[in-house]
C-alpha positions as CSV (number, residue, x, y, z in Angstrom):
1,X,11.5,-34.2,46.8
2,X,9.4,-36.2,44.2
3,X,7.0,-33.4,44.1
4,X,9.8,-30.9,43.4
5,X,11.1,-33.0,40.6
6,X,7.3,-33.3,39.3
7,X,7.1,-29.4,39.4
8,X,10.6,-28.9,37.7
9,X,9.7,-31.3,34.9
10,X,6.4,-29.6,34.3
11,X,8.0,-26.4,34.0
12,X,10.4,-27.3,31.8
13,X,8.0,-29.2,29.5
14,X,5.7,-25.9,29.4
15,X,8.9,-23.9,28.4
16,X,9.8,-26.5,25.9
17,X,6.3,-26.5,24.2
18,X,6.2,-22.8,24.1
19,X,9.6,-22.8,22.3
20,X,8.5,-25.5,19.8
21,X,5.2,-23.6,19.2
22,X,7.3,-20.3,18.2
23,X,9.5,-22.5,15.8
24,X,6.6,-24.4,14.1
25,X,4.3,-21.4,13.5
26,X,7.0,-18.8,12.9
27,X,7.5,-15.0,13.4
28,X,6.3,-12.4,11.1
29,X,8.3,-9.8,9.4
30,X,7.1,-7.1,11.9
31,X,8.0,-8.8,15.1
32,X,4.9,-10.8,16.1
33,X,4.5,-14.6,16.8
34,X,1.6,-15.8,14.6
35,X,-0.1,-18.7,16.1
36,X,-3.0,-20.7,14.7
37,X,-5.1,-19.6,17.8
38,X,-4.7,-15.8,17.6
39,X,-4.5,-15.7,13.9
40,X,-8.1,-17.3,13.6
41,X,-9.5,-15.2,16.5
42,X,-7.9,-11.9,15.6
43,X,-9.3,-11.4,12.1
44,X,-12.6,-13.6,12.4
45,X,-15.2,-12.4,9.9
46,X,-13.2,-9.5,8.7
47,X,-11.4,-10.9,5.8
48,X,-13.7,-9.3,3.4
49,X,-12.2,-5.9,4.3
50,X,-8.5,-7.2,4.2
51,X,-9.6,-8.5,0.7
52,X,-10.4,-4.8,-0.3
53,X,-7.3,-3.2,1.9
54,X,-4.4,-5.5,0.6
55,X,-4.1,-4.9,-3.3
56,X,-1.3,-4.4,-5.6
57,X,-0.5,-0.9,-6.8
58,X,0.1,-1.9,-10.4
59,X,0.7,-4.6,-12.8
60,X,3.5,-4.8,-15.1
61,X,2.4,-7.1,-18.1
62,X,5.0,-8.6,-20.6
63,X,3.8,-10.2,-23.8
64,X,7.4,-10.4,-25.1
65,X,10.7,-8.8,-24.9
66,X,9.6,-5.4,-26.2
67,X,5.9,-5.7,-25.6
68,X,5.1,-4.5,-22.0
69,X,2.7,-2.4,-20.4
70,X,1.7,-1.2,-17.0
71,X,-2.0,-1.3,-15.7
72,X,-3.2,0.5,-12.6
73,X,-7.1,0.0,-12.4
74,X,-8.1,-3.4,-11.2
75,X,-11.6,-3.0,-12.4
76,X,-10.5,-2.8,-16.1
77,X,-9.4,-6.3,-16.3
78,X,-9.5,-8.0,-12.9
79,X,-6.3,-9.5,-13.1
80,X,-5.5,-9.8,-9.4
81,X,-8.9,-11.2,-8.8
82,X,-7.9,-14.0,-11.2
83,X,-4.8,-15.2,-9.3
84,X,-6.5,-14.9,-5.7
85,X,-7.2,-18.8,-5.7
86,X,-3.8,-19.8,-6.8
87,X,-2.1,-17.3,-4.4
88,X,-4.2,-18.6,-1.6
89,X,-3.1,-22.1,-2.4
90,X,0.7,-21.1,-2.5
91,X,0.3,-19.7,1.0
92,X,-1.6,-22.4,2.6
93,X,-1.4,-25.8,0.9
94,X,1.1,-28.1,2.6
95,X,1.7,-29.8,-0.7
96,X,3.4,-26.6,-2.2
97,X,7.3,-26.8,-2.7
98,X,9.5,-24.2,-3.2
99,X,12.0,-24.4,-6.1
100,X,15.2,-22.4,-7.1
101,X,14.4,-19.1,-9.1
102,X,15.5,-19.9,-12.5
103,X,15.7,-17.7,-15.7
104,X,12.4,-15.4,-16.1
105,X,10.3,-15.9,-19.3
106,X,9.4,-13.3,-21.7
107,X,5.8,-13.7,-21.0
108,X,4.8,-12.8,-17.3
109,X,2.6,-10.5,-15.0
110,X,4.2,-8.8,-12.2
111,X,1.9,-7.9,-9.3
112,X,3.6,-4.9,-7.6
113,X,2.6,-3.6,-4.2
114,X,3.4,-0.1,-3.0
115,X,5.5,-1.4,0.0
116,X,6.5,-5.0,1.3
117,X,3.3,-6.6,2.6
118,X,3.5,-9.1,5.5
119,X,3.0,-12.7,4.1
120,X,0.7,-13.8,7.0
121,X,-1.8,-10.7,6.5
122,X,-1.7,-11.3,2.7
123,X,-2.7,-15.1,3.3
124,X,-5.4,-13.9,5.8
125,X,-6.7,-11.3,3.1
126,X,-7.2,-14.3,0.7
127,X,-9.3,-16.1,3.2
128,X,-6.9,-18.6,4.7
129,X,-7.4,-19.5,8.1
130,X,-4.0,-21.2,8.4
131,X,-0.7,-20.5,6.5
132,X,1.8,-22.9,5.2
133,X,5.6,-22.9,5.3
134,X,5.7,-20.2,2.6
135,X,5.3,-17.1,4.7
136,X,8.0,-18.5,6.9
137,X,10.4,-18.6,3.9
138,X,9.5,-15.1,2.9
139,X,8.0,-13.0,5.7
140,X,7.3,-10.0,3.5
141,X,6.0,-9.7,-0.3
142,X,6.6,-6.8,-2.6
143,X,6.1,-8.5,-5.8
144,X,4.0,-11.3,-7.2
145,X,5.3,-12.6,-10.7
146,X,3.3,-15.1,-12.7
147,X,5.4,-16.5,-15.3
148,X,3.6,-18.2,-18.2
149,X,5.3,-21.3,-19.7
150,X,4.1,-23.9,-22.2
151,X,3.5,-26.7,-19.8
152,X,3.2,-25.0,-16.4
153,X,3.3,-21.5,-14.8
154,X,5.6,-20.4,-12.0
155,X,4.7,-18.1,-9.2
156,X,7.9,-15.9,-7.8
157,X,7.4,-14.2,-4.6
158,X,9.9,-11.7,-3.9
159,X,11.2,-8.4,-2.0
160,X,14.3,-6.5,-2.3
161,X,16.3,-9.3,-0.6
162,X,14.8,-12.6,-1.3
163,X,12.8,-14.5,-3.8
164,X,10.9,-17.9,-3.8
165,X,9.4,-19.8,-6.9
166,X,6.6,-22.3,-6.9
167,X,5.6,-24.4,-10.0
168,X,1.9,-24.6,-10.5
169,X,-0.2,-26.4,-13.0
170,X,-1.8,-24.5,-16.1
171,X,-5.3,-25.2,-15.0
172,X,-4.9,-23.0,-11.7
173,X,-4.6,-19.8,-14.1
174,X,-7.1,-20.3,-17.0
175,X,-9.0,-17.2,-16.1
176,X,-5.7,-15.4,-15.8
177,X,-4.4,-16.5,-19.1
178,X,-7.8,-15.7,-20.9
179,X,-7.3,-12.1,-19.7
180,X,-3.8,-12.0,-20.6
181,X,-4.5,-13.2,-24.2
182,X,-7.6,-10.7,-24.4
183,X,-5.3,-7.6,-23.6
184,X,-2.6,-8.9,-26.0
185,X,-5.0,-9.3,-29.0
186,X,-6.8,-5.9,-28.2
187,X,-3.4,-3.8,-28.3
188,X,-5.1,-1.0,-26.5
189,X,-2.2,-0.1,-24.4
190,X,0.9,2.2,-24.1
191,X,4.3,0.4,-24.4
192,X,6.7,0.4,-21.4
193,X,10.5,-0.2,-21.9
194,X,13.1,-1.5,-19.6
195,X,15.3,1.1,-18.4
196,X,18.0,-1.4,-17.8
197,X,18.1,-2.2,-21.5
198,X,17.5,1.1,-22.9
199,X,20.0,2.9,-20.8
200,X,22.2,0.2,-19.2
201,X,21.3,1.6,-15.6
202,X,21.2,-0.6,-12.7
203,X,17.4,-0.6,-12.1
204,X,14.3,-2.7,-12.8
205,X,12.2,0.5,-13.8
206,X,10.1,0.5,-17.0
207,X,9.3,3.7,-18.7
208,X,6.9,4.6,-21.6
209,X,8.4,6.7,-24.3
210,X,4.9,8.0,-25.3
211,X,1.6,8.0,-23.6
212,X,-1.2,7.5,-26.4
213,X,-4.2,7.1,-24.1
214,X,-5.7,10.1,-22.6
215,X,-6.3,10.3,-18.9
216,X,-9.7,11.3,-17.4
217,X,-10.5,14.7,-15.8
218,X,-11.0,13.9,-12.2
219,X,-12.8,16.0,-9.4
220,X,-13.1,15.6,-5.6
221,X,-15.2,17.3,-3.0
222,X,-14.5,17.9,0.6
223,X,-17.7,16.9,2.5
224,X,-16.5,18.7,5.8
225,X,-16.7,22.1,4.1
226,X,-20.5,22.6,4.3
227,X,-21.3,20.7,7.5
228,X,-23.1,22.5,10.3
229,X,-22.5,22.1,14.1
230,X,-25.2,19.3,14.2
231,X,-23.3,17.2,11.4
232,X,-19.9,17.7,13.2
233,X,-21.4,16.4,16.3
234,X,-22.5,13.2,14.5
235,X,-18.9,12.8,13.3
236,X,-17.7,13.2,16.8
237,X,-20.2,10.7,18.2
238,X,-18.5,8.1,16.0
239,X,-15.1,8.9,17.6
240,X,-16.1,9.6,21.2
241,X,-19.3,7.7,21.7
242,X,-20.7,8.4,25.1
243,X,-17.8,10.7,26.1
244,X,-19.3,13.3,23.7
245,X,-22.0,13.9,26.1
246,X,-19.6,15.6,28.6
247,X,-17.1,16.8,26.1
248,X,-16.2,20.3,25.8
249,X,-16.8,21.8,22.5
250,X,-15.0,24.9,21.0
251,X,-13.7,26.8,17.9
252,X,-10.0,26.6,18.2
253,X,-9.6,28.9,15.3
254,X,-11.9,29.8,12.4
255,X,-12.7,26.6,10.3
256,X,-11.4,24.3,13.3
257,X,-13.9,22.7,15.7
258,X,-12.3,21.0,18.7
259,X,-14.1,18.2,21.2
260,X,-12.2,17.7,24.2
261,X,-13.2,14.6,26.4
262,X,-11.5,13.4,29.4
263,X,-9.3,11.0,27.6
264,X,-9.8,11.9,23.9
265,X,-9.6,15.0,21.6
266,X,-11.1,15.2,18.2
267,X,-10.4,17.9,15.5
268,X,-12.6,18.7,12.6
269,X,-11.3,21.1,10.1
270,X,-13.3,22.7,7.5
271,X,-10.4,22.0,5.0
272,X,-11.1,18.3,5.0
273,X,-9.1,17.0,7.8
274,X,-10.3,14.9,10.7
275,X,-7.7,14.1,13.5
276,X,-8.4,12.1,16.6
277,X,-5.9,11.4,19.6
278,X,-6.5,9.2,22.8
279,X,-4.4,8.3,25.9
280,X,-3.4,4.7,26.5
281,X,-5.0,3.3,29.5
282,X,-2.3,1.1,29.9
283,X,1.3,0.4,28.4
284,X,1.5,-2.4,25.8
285,X,4.5,-4.3,26.2
286,X,4.3,-6.6,23.3
287,X,3.0,-5.6,19.9
288,X,0.7,-8.1,18.0
289,X,0.1,-7.4,14.3
290,X,-3.0,-9.5,13.9
291,X,-4.7,-7.9,16.8
292,X,-3.8,-4.4,15.7
293,X,-4.9,-5.1,12.2
294,X,-8.3,-6.2,13.5
295,X,-8.7,-3.0,15.5
296,X,-7.9,-1.0,12.4
297,X,-10.6,-2.9,10.5
298,X,-13.0,-2.2,13.3
299,X,-12.4,1.4,13.5
300,X,-12.4,1.8,9.6
301,X,-15.8,0.1,9.6
302,X,-17.2,2.4,12.3
303,X,-15.7,5.8,11.2
304,X,-15.1,5.7,7.5
305,X,-18.3,5.9,5.5
306,X,-16.9,5.2,2.1
307,X,-14.3,2.6,1.7
308,X,-14.0,2.6,-2.1
309,X,-10.5,3.3,-3.1
310,X,-8.8,2.9,0.4
311,X,-6.1,0.5,0.4
312,X,-3.2,-0.1,2.6
313,X,0.2,1.5,1.7
314,X,2.4,0.4,4.5
315,X,2.6,-0.5,8.2
316,X,5.5,0.9,10.5
317,X,6.6,-0.3,14.1
318,X,6.1,2.8,16.4
319,X,6.6,3.2,20.1
320,X,4.9,5.8,22.6
321,X,6.6,5.8,25.9
322,X,7.0,2.3,27.1
323,X,4.2,1.2,24.6
324,X,4.8,-0.8,21.3
325,X,2.5,-0.6,18.5
326,X,2.2,0.1,14.7
327,X,1.3,2.9,12.4
328,X,-1.0,1.9,9.4
329,X,-0.8,4.2,6.4
330,X,-3.4,4.2,3.7
331,X,-3.9,5.6,0.4
332,X,-6.9,6.5,-1.8
333,X,-7.3,5.5,-5.4
334,X,-9.7,7.1,-7.9
335,X,-9.8,5.3,-11.4
336,X,-7.1,2.9,-10.3
337,X,-4.5,5.7,-9.9
338,X,-3.2,6.7,-6.3
339,X,-3.9,10.2,-5.2
340,X,-1.0,12.3,-3.5
341,X,-2.4,14.9,-1.4
342,X,-0.5,18.2,-0.3
343,X,-1.6,17.7,3.1
344,X,-0.3,14.4,3.8
345,X,-1.4,10.9,3.6
346,X,-5.0,10.0,3.2
347,X,-5.3,8.1,6.4
348,X,-2.8,7.4,9.3
349,X,-3.8,5.2,12.3
350,X,-1.4,4.6,15.4
351,X,-2.6,1.3,17.0
352,X,-1.4,-0.4,20.0
353,X,-3.1,-4.0,19.8
354,X,-6.6,-3.2,20.7
355,X,-6.3,0.4,21.4
356,X,-6.6,3.3,18.9
357,X,-4.3,6.2,19.9
358,X,-4.2,8.4,16.8
359,X,-6.3,8.7,13.7
360,X,-5.9,11.2,10.8
361,X,-8.1,11.1,7.7
362,X,-8.3,13.5,4.7
363,X,-12.3,13.7,3.9
364,X,-11.7,14.7,0.2
365,X,-13.3,12.1,-2.0
366,X,-14.3,11.4,-5.6
367,X,-17.0,13.9,-6.8
368,X,-20.4,12.8,-8.4
369,X,-19.4,15.1,-11.1
370,X,-17.0,12.4,-12.6
371,X,-19.8,10.0,-13.3
372,X,-22.6,12.3,-14.0
373,X,-20.8,14.7,-16.2
374,X,-17.8,12.9,-17.6
375,X,-15.5,15.0,-19.5
376,X,-13.0,14.0,-22.3
377,X,-9.6,13.1,-21.0
378,X,-6.2,15.0,-21.6
379,X,-3.2,14.0,-23.2
380,X,-0.1,13.7,-20.8
381,X,3.5,13.5,-21.1
382,X,5.4,10.2,-20.4
383,X,7.8,9.6,-17.6
384,X,10.7,9.4,-20.1
385,X,9.5,13.0,-21.1
386,X,9.6,14.2,-17.6
387,X,13.2,12.7,-17.1
388,X,14.5,14.4,-20.3
389,X,13.1,17.7,-19.5
390,X,14.1,17.7,-15.8
391,X,17.2,15.7,-15.8
392,X,19.5,18.5,-14.5
393,X,17.1,18.8,-11.4
394,X,17.2,15.0,-10.9
395,X,21.1,15.2,-11.0
396,X,21.0,18.1,-8.4
397,X,18.9,16.1,-6.1
398,X,21.2,13.1,-6.7
399,X,24.3,14.9,-5.9
400,X,22.8,16.5,-2.8
401,X,21.8,12.9,-1.6
402,X,25.3,11.5,-2.1
403,X,27.1,14.7,-1.1
404,X,28.9,15.0,-4.0
405,X,30.7,18.5,-4.4
406,X,29.5,20.6,-7.3
407,X,33.0,20.5,-8.7
408,X,32.6,16.8,-9.7
409,X,29.3,17.7,-11.6
410,X,31.0,16.5,-14.6
411,X,31.9,13.0,-13.2
412,X,28.3,12.3,-12.7
413,X,26.9,9.8,-15.3
414,X,23.4,9.6,-16.6
415,X,23.3,6.0,-15.7
416,X,24.1,6.9,-12.0
417,X,21.2,9.2,-11.8
418,X,18.7,7.0,-13.4
419,X,19.6,4.0,-11.2
420,X,19.1,6.3,-8.2
421,X,15.3,6.4,-9.0
422,X,13.7,3.5,-7.4
423,X,10.2,3.9,-8.6
424,X,7.9,5.8,-10.9
425,X,4.0,5.7,-11.0
426,X,1.2,7.6,-12.7
427,X,-1.0,9.4,-10.1
428,X,-3.4,12.3,-9.3
429,X,-2.2,15.3,-7.2
430,X,-4.8,17.1,-5.0
431,X,-3.5,20.5,-4.0
432,X,-6.3,20.9,-1.6
433,X,-7.3,24.5,-2.7
434,X,-11.0,23.9,-3.5
435,X,-13.7,22.4,-1.4
436,X,-16.0,21.4,-4.0
437,X,-15.2,20.3,-7.6
438,X,-11.4,20.5,-6.9
439,X,-9.8,19.3,-10.2
440,X,-7.0,16.7,-9.6
441,X,-3.8,17.1,-11.4
442,X,-2.4,13.9,-13.5
443,X,1.4,13.5,-12.2
444,X,4.1,11.4,-12.6
445,X,5.7,10.4,-9.1
446,X,9.5,9.7,-8.9
447,X,10.6,7.9,-5.8
448,X,14.2,7.6,-4.4
449,X,15.6,6.3,-1.2
450,X,15.4,9.9,0.1
451,X,12.6,11.9,-1.9
452,X,9.2,11.7,-3.3
453,X,9.1,14.0,-6.3
454,X,6.0,14.9,-8.0
455,X,5.7,16.3,-11.6
456,X,2.5,17.5,-13.5
457,X,1.9,15.3,-16.4
458,X,0.7,18.0,-18.6
459,X,3.7,20.3,-18.5
460,X,6.4,18.3,-16.7
461,X,7.0,20.9,-14.1
462,X,7.7,20.1,-10.3
463,X,4.7,20.3,-8.3
464,X,5.6,18.3,-5.2
465,X,8.5,17.4,-3.1
466,X,8.9,15.4,0.1
467,X,11.9,14.2,2.0
468,X,11.3,10.8,3.4
């Protein structure tokens, strides 16, 4: 009887301990329990890649009420690099205290991610082995705002649903404030204005009325287009390993080479696309974000030769049969601007913990021509110009999205249409028509809940549309 009681108590203590660990260490925003043990092991020695992969897409800088600009290229000023240490401190120090978010100042820098980033992964990318209570308070971060005050600075971490504020000493931001002051004094930037203030629209967007700085002519090359059979087999070796020795090689159609192994299929297309598929050897019942991220880092290290410009756009939960995993979507930047491809996302990976099931990459990268033979830039329209020119088109999409009949078109206000736009960004568009020396098209991308609309920045014409 005593032995039964001991056994029962032991089981009860084990269950209680597991419950307490879960409460103390927290659950991430995408469904994984992040423990001190697995977070240390999963990304050991790989934070240098995370550091490059997890980066904000753009920075909104405010020098005062009507003096704002947006910067895309990190290498121009290294603003994000200058806040890495205080951000790491906010996500790891046990002494950090969260305060209420008060009224924002007129002098600030917003670091905007293209999509919400898991707070534990962000902390890991900053070199933290352990995180504090902050990632449990806000499990996904979409925006990091540094508010510059006379006596102290505030760091506000936010997403569409929540914001937390942390007060930090001025000495934590000496480098950042020096860069901020330098940009302010140079005045070599385009002015962006609040759409809310200008139009009364319910949005936090900022539009430039005029773009005074030219944007560079940029070219890309497709490295697959001139490869012979031996070159393609070298690529296949990276994906299939020893299985390539017994794999069947065939031309599925002109310009598409296929390697079929026992559990894997690899397609190499002359138009610049590599696509890999594999069969899971077991069901993955419980998805683990850190283990899956570690797999992604390993696969990118082995299979992507040039990682410059590669950055994480978003992570989605996925299922395949009885297995649960994640889809990692990466984008590619040239000169700081994201590239939108007519053939899909730059890199997609379906990962189930330690297993890569699917990978698709577009092998079209920045040409040496850009640095060897630089050309003068071109003048482009502003996003405000695009909105004015194509307002009726935006209105049409808005009405379709909201199922508003044509007979009620006069009742649709301008503010309604503008408030429907969730984000704008300056980008390059690759129409993938040429293999060598393909000129990218400067484009303004407008994003809504349902649509991604791309407009040529030189003419204002619609050149891309994608429903989400």
